[in-house]
A tleap script that builds the chain and sets N, CA, C and O, in Angstrom:
source leaprc.protein.ff14SB
mol = sequence {
  NMET LYS GLY LYS GLU PHE TYR VAL VAL ILE
  GLU ARG ASP GLU ASP GLY ILE TYR ILE GLY
  GLU VAL PRO GLN LEU ARG ALA CYS TYR SER
  GLN GLY ASP THR ILE ASP GLU LEU MET LEU
  ASN MET ARG GLU VAL ILE GLU MET CYS LEU
  GLU GLU LEU ALA GLU GLU THR PHE THR GLU
  PHE ILE GLY VAL GLN LYS LEU VAL CVAL
}
set mol.1.N position { 119.268 82.497 72.974 }
set mol.1.CA position { 118.019 82.165 73.650 }
set mol.1.C position { 117.213 83.440 73.866 }
set mol.1.O position { 117.716 84.410 74.432 }
set mol.2.N position { 115.977 83.436 73.420 }
set mol.2.CA position { 115.107 84.589 73.569 }
set mol.2.C position { 114.455 84.565 74.948 }
set mol.2.O position { 113.980 83.522 75.397 }
set mol.3.N position { 114.435 85.714 75.618 }
set mol.3.CA position { 113.843 85.800 76.941 }
set mol.3.C position { 112.336 85.932 76.885 }
set mol.3.O position { 111.781 86.403 75.892 }
set mol.4.N position { 111.679 85.515 77.948 }
set mol.4.CA position { 110.236 85.677 78.068 }
set mol.4.C position { 109.927 87.105 78.489 }
set mol.4.O position { 110.696 87.724 79.223 }
set mol.5.N position { 108.810 87.617 78.027 }
set mol.5.CA position { 108.387 88.971 78.358 }
set mol.5.C position { 107.290 88.914 79.401 }
set mol.5.O position { 106.324 88.165 79.256 }
set mol.6.N position { 107.439 89.705 80.457 }
set mol.6.CA position { 106.445 89.772 81.525 }
set mol.6.C position { 106.088 91.226 81.775 }
set mol.6.O position { 106.924 92.118 81.626 }
set mol.7.N position { 104.840 91.456 82.157 }
set mol.7.CA position { 104.361 92.786 82.503 }
set mol.7.C position { 104.318 92.906 84.018 }
set mol.7.O position { 103.895 91.980 84.710 }
set mol.8.N position { 104.758 94.048 84.531 }
set mol.8.CA position { 104.746 94.309 85.964 }
set mol.8.C position { 103.722 95.408 86.228 }
set mol.8.O position { 103.831 96.511 85.691 }
set mol.9.N position { 102.733 95.102 87.053 }
set mol.9.CA position { 101.755 96.095 87.491 }
set mol.9.C position { 102.340 96.772 88.723 }
set mol.9.O position { 102.714 96.107 89.690 }
set mol.10.N position { 102.417 98.106 88.680 }
set mol.10.CA position { 103.072 98.857 89.751 }
set mol.10.C position { 102.063 99.749 90.456 }
set mol.10.O position { 101.282 100.458 89.821 }
set mol.11.N position { 102.097 99.698 91.776 }
set mol.11.CA position { 101.293 100.579 92.620 }
set mol.11.C position { 102.217 101.219 93.657 }
set mol.11.O position { 103.318 100.728 93.907 }
set mol.12.N position { 101.761 102.309 94.252 }
set mol.12.CA position { 102.526 102.938 95.333 }
set mol.12.C position { 101.639 102.973 96.569 }
set mol.12.O position { 100.493 103.419 96.508 }
set mol.13.N position { 102.176 102.495 97.696 }
set mol.13.CA position { 101.368 102.453 98.915 }
set mol.13.C position { 101.402 103.796 99.642 }
set mol.13.O position { 102.039 104.749 99.193 }
set mol.14.N position { 100.707 103.848 100.765 }
set mol.14.CA position { 100.591 105.100 101.519 }
set mol.14.C position { 101.918 105.606 102.083 }
set mol.14.O position { 102.031 106.782 102.428 }
set mol.15.N position { 102.915 104.741 102.181 }
set mol.15.CA position { 104.241 105.129 102.663 }
set mol.15.C position { 105.192 105.494 101.524 }
set mol.15.O position { 106.356 105.809 101.772 }
set mol.16.N position { 104.715 105.455 100.286 }
set mol.16.CA position { 105.543 105.794 99.132 }
set mol.16.C position { 106.356 104.642 98.581 }
set mol.16.O position { 107.187 104.846 97.696 }
set mol.17.N position { 106.137 103.434 99.081 }
set mol.17.CA position { 106.854 102.249 98.605 }
set mol.17.C position { 106.176 101.748 97.327 }
set mol.17.O position { 104.950 101.661 97.256 }
set mol.18.N position { 106.987 101.421 96.324 }
set mol.18.CA position { 106.465 100.869 95.073 }
set mol.18.C position { 106.306 99.363 95.211 }
set mol.18.O position { 107.213 98.672 95.675 }
set mol.19.N position { 105.149 98.864 94.805 }
set mol.19.CA position { 104.833 97.438 94.880 }
set mol.19.C position { 104.544 96.951 93.477 }
set mol.19.O position { 103.740 97.547 92.760 }
set mol.20.N position { 105.198 95.868 93.081 }
set mol.20.CA position { 105.009 95.319 91.751 }
set mol.20.C position { 104.505 93.890 91.807 }
set mol.20.O position { 104.831 93.131 92.720 }
set mol.21.N position { 103.702 93.538 90.811 }
set mol.21.CA position { 103.157 92.187 90.706 }
set mol.21.C position { 103.128 91.788 89.239 }
set mol.21.O position { 102.832 92.606 88.368 }
set mol.22.N position { 103.435 90.525 88.972 }
set mol.22.CA position { 103.361 89.977 87.618 }
set mol.22.C position { 102.091 89.146 87.528 }
set mol.22.O position { 102.023 88.063 88.110 }
set mol.23.N position { 101.065 89.643 86.796 }
set mol.23.CA position { 99.803 88.899 86.713 }
set mol.23.C position { 99.947 87.517 86.089 }
set mol.23.O position { 99.142 86.631 86.376 }
set mol.24.N position { 100.956 87.311 85.242 }
set mol.24.CA position { 101.120 86.028 84.562 }
set mol.24.C position { 101.639 84.923 85.474 }
set mol.24.O position { 101.521 83.743 85.145 }
set mol.25.N position { 102.208 85.291 86.607 }
set mol.25.CA position { 102.807 84.312 87.518 }
set mol.25.C position { 102.171 84.442 88.894 }
set mol.25.O position { 102.108 85.538 89.452 }
set mol.26.N position { 101.703 83.339 89.436 }
set mol.26.CA position { 101.078 83.361 90.760 }
set mol.26.C position { 102.100 83.716 91.832 }
set mol.26.O position { 103.233 83.234 91.814 }
set mol.27.N position { 101.682 84.564 92.762 }
set mol.27.CA position { 102.488 84.945 93.926 }
set mol.27.C position { 103.838 85.515 93.532 }
set mol.27.O position { 104.839 85.261 94.201 }
set mol.28.N position { 103.873 86.276 92.461 }
set mol.28.CA position { 105.124 86.875 91.990 }
set mol.28.C position { 105.031 88.383 92.177 }
set mol.28.O position { 104.497 89.096 91.327 }
set mol.29.N position { 105.557 88.857 93.298 }
set mol.29.CA position { 105.494 90.272 93.613 }
set mol.29.C position { 106.692 90.676 94.459 }
set mol.29.O position { 107.348 89.836 95.075 }
set mol.30.N position { 106.970 91.985 94.480 }
set mol.30.CA position { 108.064 92.518 95.276 }
set mol.30.C position { 107.802 93.992 95.523 }
set mol.30.O position { 106.749 94.515 95.159 }
set mol.31.N position { 108.766 94.658 96.144 }
set mol.31.CA position { 108.635 96.078 96.431 }
set mol.31.C position { 109.993 96.758 96.359 }
set mol.31.O position { 111.032 96.099 96.319 }
set mol.32.N position { 109.971 98.091 96.345 }
set mol.32.CA position { 111.204 98.864 96.326 }
set mol.32.C position { 110.927 100.315 96.655 }
set mol.32.O position { 109.801 100.791 96.506 }
set mol.33.N position { 111.959 101.019 97.104 }
set mol.33.CA position { 111.829 102.435 97.436 }
set mol.33.C position { 111.723 103.307 96.192 }
set mol.33.O position { 111.158 104.400 96.239 }
set mol.34.N position { 112.269 102.819 95.075 }
set mol.34.CA position { 112.184 103.525 93.797 }
set mol.34.C position { 111.715 102.525 92.741 }
set mol.34.O position { 111.739 101.315 92.966 }
set mol.35.N position { 111.293 103.037 91.601 }
set mol.35.CA position { 110.882 102.126 90.519 }
set mol.35.C position { 112.080 101.321 90.023 }
set mol.35.O position { 111.938 100.140 89.705 }
set mol.36.N position { 113.263 101.943 89.951 }
set mol.36.CA position { 114.456 101.206 89.530 }
set mol.36.C position { 114.761 100.056 90.482 }
set mol.36.O position { 115.068 98.948 90.043 }
set mol.37.N position { 114.676 100.318 91.791 }
set mol.37.CA position { 114.913 99.262 92.780 }
set mol.37.C position { 113.846 98.174 92.664 }
set mol.37.O position { 114.149 96.984 92.741 }
set mol.38.N position { 112.600 98.596 92.477 }
set mol.38.CA position { 111.517 97.635 92.309 }
set mol.38.C position { 111.782 96.719 91.123 }
set mol.38.O position { 111.629 95.503 91.234 }
set mol.39.N position { 112.176 97.290 89.994 }
set mol.39.CA position { 112.378 96.475 88.799 }
set mol.39.C position { 113.548 95.508 88.963 }
set mol.39.O position { 113.495 94.391 88.449 }
set mol.40.N position { 114.596 95.912 89.663 }
set mol.40.CA position { 115.693 94.976 89.960 }
set mol.40.C position { 115.174 93.825 90.829 }
set mol.40.O position { 115.487 92.660 90.584 }
set mol.41.N position { 114.385 94.168 91.837 }
set mol.41.CA position { 113.814 93.140 92.713 }
set mol.41.C position { 112.862 92.233 91.944 }
set mol.41.O position { 112.841 91.022 92.162 }
set mol.42.N position { 112.072 92.818 91.043 }
set mol.42.CA position { 111.125 92.028 90.262 }
set mol.42.C position { 111.847 91.030 89.368 }
set mol.42.O position { 111.402 89.892 89.224 }
set mol.43.N position { 112.954 91.446 88.770 }
set mol.43.CA position { 113.728 90.520 87.923 }
set mol.43.C position { 114.146 89.285 88.730 }
set mol.43.O position { 114.027 88.156 88.254 }
set mol.44.N position { 114.636 89.510 89.955 }
set mol.44.CA position { 115.055 88.395 90.809 }
set mol.44.C position { 113.871 87.493 91.159 }
set mol.44.O position { 113.983 86.267 91.118 }
set mol.45.N position { 112.740 88.105 91.504 }
set mol.45.CA position { 111.555 87.338 91.892 }
set mol.45.C position { 111.016 86.540 90.705 }
set mol.45.O position { 110.633 85.381 90.861 }
set mol.46.N position { 110.986 87.152 89.524 }
set mol.46.CA position { 110.523 86.444 88.332 }
set mol.46.C position { 111.401 85.230 88.067 }
set mol.46.O position { 110.890 84.149 87.772 }
set mol.47.N position { 112.717 85.397 88.168 }
set mol.47.CA position { 113.627 84.268 87.960 }
set mol.47.C position { 113.356 83.146 88.958 }
set mol.47.O position { 113.382 81.970 88.598 }
set mol.48.N position { 113.093 83.518 90.230 }
set mol.48.CA position { 112.783 82.499 91.241 }
set mol.48.C position { 111.456 81.814 90.926 }
set mol.48.O position { 111.343 80.593 91.041 }
set mol.49.N position { 110.452 82.597 90.529 }
set mol.49.CA position { 109.149 82.017 90.185 }
set mol.49.C position { 109.270 81.054 89.012 }
set mol.49.O position { 108.646 79.992 89.013 }
set mol.50.N position { 110.067 81.416 88.012 }
set mol.50.CA position { 110.227 80.561 86.842 }
set mol.50.C position { 110.899 79.242 87.197 }
set mol.50.O position { 110.596 78.208 86.602 }
set mol.51.N position { 111.808 79.274 88.163 }
set mol.51.CA position { 112.466 78.043 88.600 }
set mol.51.C position { 111.472 77.104 89.279 }
set mol.51.O position { 111.593 75.884 89.164 }
set mol.52.N position { 110.489 77.667 89.987 }
set mol.52.CA position { 109.553 76.867 90.773 }
set mol.52.C position { 108.303 76.440 90.003 }
set mol.52.O position { 107.686 75.426 90.328 }
set mol.53.N position { 107.933 77.214 88.983 }
set mol.53.CA position { 106.668 76.959 88.300 }
set mol.53.C position { 106.871 76.274 86.962 }
set mol.53.O position { 107.861 76.511 86.271 }
set mol.54.N position { 105.928 75.428 86.607 }
set mol.54.CA position { 105.939 74.777 85.296 }
set mol.54.C position { 105.358 75.727 84.259 }
set mol.54.O position { 104.560 76.601 84.599 }
set mol.55.N position { 105.741 75.569 83.022 }
set mol.55.CA position { 105.285 76.423 81.912 }
set mol.55.C position { 103.762 76.535 81.849 }
set mol.55.O position { 103.239 77.602 81.526 }
set mol.56.N position { 103.051 75.462 82.149 }
set mol.56.CA position { 101.608 75.484 82.012 }
set mol.56.C position { 100.907 76.358 83.049 }
set mol.56.O position { 99.699 76.567 82.933 }
set mol.57.N position { 101.609 76.877 84.054 }
set mol.57.CA position { 100.972 77.733 85.050 }
set mol.57.C position { 100.956 79.195 84.619 }
set mol.57.O position { 100.406 80.033 85.333 }
set mol.58.N position { 101.545 79.524 83.471 }
set mol.58.CA position { 101.522 80.891 82.974 }
set mol.58.C position { 100.115 81.233 82.484 }
set mol.58.O position { 99.411 80.384 81.937 }
set mol.59.N position { 99.727 82.464 82.685 }
set mol.59.CA position { 98.505 82.965 82.074 }
set mol.59.C position { 98.905 84.040 81.076 }
set mol.59.O position { 100.013 84.574 81.143 }
set mol.60.N position { 98.028 84.352 80.174 }
set mol.60.CA position { 98.311 85.365 79.167 }
set mol.60.C position { 97.836 86.718 79.678 }
set mol.60.O position { 96.662 86.875 80.014 }
set mol.61.N position { 98.728 87.689 79.739 }
set mol.61.CA position { 98.352 89.039 80.153 }
set mol.61.C position { 97.661 89.715 78.978 }
set mol.61.O position { 98.223 89.794 77.886 }
set mol.62.N position { 96.450 90.199 79.197 }
set mol.62.CA position { 95.666 90.830 78.144 }
set mol.62.C position { 95.783 92.346 78.209 }
set mol.62.O position { 95.949 92.991 77.174 }
set mol.63.N position { 95.702 92.921 79.381 }
set mol.63.CA position { 95.804 94.369 79.510 }
set mol.63.C position { 95.142 94.864 80.779 }
set mol.63.O position { 94.736 94.083 81.640 }
set mol.64.N position { 95.043 96.172 80.873 }
set mol.64.CA position { 94.443 96.817 82.027 }
set mol.64.C position { 93.329 97.726 81.529 }
set mol.64.O position { 93.505 98.456 80.554 }
set mol.65.N position { 92.205 97.681 82.186 }
set mol.65.CA position { 91.080 98.542 81.864 }
set mol.65.C position { 90.730 99.376 83.091 }
set mol.65.O position { 90.772 98.879 84.216 }
set mol.66.N position { 90.394 100.613 82.878 }
set mol.66.CA position { 89.967 101.495 83.973 }
set mol.66.C position { 88.450 101.485 84.013 }
set mol.66.O position { 87.796 101.640 82.982 }
set mol.67.N position { 87.891 101.303 85.200 }
set mol.67.CA position { 86.455 101.259 85.393 }
set mol.67.C position { 86.095 102.227 86.505 }
set mol.67.O position { 86.614 102.114 87.616 }
set mol.68.N position { 85.220 103.169 86.227 }
set mol.68.CA position { 84.776 104.128 87.224 }
set mol.68.C position { 83.434 103.646 87.783 }
set mol.68.O position { 82.503 103.379 87.023 }
set mol.69.N position { 83.336 103.536 89.103 }
set mol.69.CA position { 82.110 103.066 89.749 }
set mol.69.C position { 81.566 104.155 90.645 }
set mol.69.O position { 80.532 103.968 91.287 }
savepdb mol mol.pdb
quit
């Protein structure tokens, strides 16, 4: 069985905590003290989101663009 591929957008807050979000899945986010911890947490959250969401709720991740204003 081939696994689904998801992209995790990672930010770091003012306290140094890493926060991750999967744009393809609604309300699919987690945090961790390190990127490794974050990614372990994200795997668990993605699995939980997949159990709760139907296939048709996925969106296609296109990419990230930087915009200077």
